[in-house]
C-alpha positions in Angstrom: 0.3 0.0 -0.2 1.6 3.3 -0.7 1.0 6.5 0.7 -2.6 7.6 -1.4 -3.8 4.3 -1.5 -5.6 4.5 1.9 -7.5 0.9 1.9 -6.9 -2.5 1.2 -8.2 -2.5 -2.9 -9.7 0.5 -5.0 -13.3 -0.1 -6.1 -14.1 2.7 -8.0 -13.0 5.7 -9.2 -14.1 9.1 -10.6 -13.1 12.8 -11.1 -15.6 13.5 -7.9 -14.8 10.2 -5.5 -12.2 7.1 -4.9 -13.8 4.2 -3.5 -12.0 1.2 -1.8 -12.5 -1.5 0.4 -10.1 -2.5 3.6 -9.9 -5.9 5.0 -7.6 -5.9 8.8 -7.7 -9.3 9.8 -6.6 -9.8 13.8 -3.7 -7.9 14.8 -3.4 -6.8 10.8 -2.7 -3.0 10.1 -2.8 -0.8 7.6 0.6 1.2 6.5 1.2 5.0 7.0 -1.1 7.1 5.2 -2.2 10.0 4.4 -5.5 11.6 3.0 -6.0 14.2 1.1 -9.2 14.9 1.2 -12.7 14.4 3.3 -13.7 10.8 3.4 -17.0 9.0 5.0 -15.9 5.4 5.7 -19.2 3.0 6.5 -18.1 -0.5 8.1 -19.6 -3.8 6.3 -18.0 -6.3 8.6 -17.8 -4.8 12.2 -14.9 -4.6 15.0 -12.8 -3.0 17.4 -9.8 -0.8 15.9 -7.0 1.9 17.1 -6.3 4.6 14.9 -2.1 5.1 15.4 -1.6 8.2 14.3 2.1 10.3 13.0 2.4 12.4 16.8 1.5 9.4 18.9 -2.2 10.1 20.1 -3.8 7.2 20.3 -7.5 6.3 18.9 -10.2 3.3 20.1 -13.4 2.4 18.3 -15.3 -0.4 18.0 -17.7 -0.2 14.7 -21.3 -2.2 14.8 -22.0 -3.2 11.0 -23.5 0.0 9.0 -21.3 2.6 10.6 -20.9 6.0 8.8 -18.0 8.2 9.9 -17.4 11.9 8.1 -14.1 12.3 8.7 -12.1 15.7 7.7 -8.3 15.0 6.1 -5.9 14.3 8.6 -2.6 13.5 9.9 -0.7 10.4 8.8 -1.8 7.3 10.4 -2.6 3.5 10.5 -4.9 1.2 11.5 -5.2 -1.1 13.7 -7.2 -5.1 14.3 -7.9 -4.5 18.0 -10.7 -7.2 18.1 -10.9 -11.1 17.1 -12.1 -11.5 14.1 -12.0 -9.6 10.8 -12.8 -5.8 10.8 -13.4 -4.5 6.6 -15.1 -1.3 5.9 -16.0 0.8 2.3 -13.8 3.7 2.1 -15.5 6.8 -0.1 -12.8 9.7 -0.1 -14.0 12.7 -1.4 -11.5 14.3 -4.0 -13.7 17.5 -5.1 -12.5 18.3 -0.8 -8.9 18.7 -1.9 -6.3 21.5 -1.4 -5.8 23.6 -4.1 
C-alpha cells in the first residue's frame, strides 16, 4: 500500500470520488497513510480498532455494521484491528475536498 492507497483494494474512481475496500484480519494494520481529502467510511463487518497517529495520539473505537463516519482530511495514521474477527469497511474519498 502506498501513501495514497488508503484501503486494501480500489473499487471505483472518478473525478469526484474514490472508493476503497479496507479489510483487516485480527492484529493486522494498514500501512501508514494520509488522506488528501475528506472521506466517509461505512462498516461492512464490525470490530474494534485503534487509529495510531504520527504524533503518537491514539483513538480506540468499536464499529457496528452500517456505522458511517465522516472524517476531515487528517494527519498520517494507520488503522490496527484490535478485535478477534476480521474488520471490513468501505472508504469513500471525496476528491473535491482536496486543497487547491
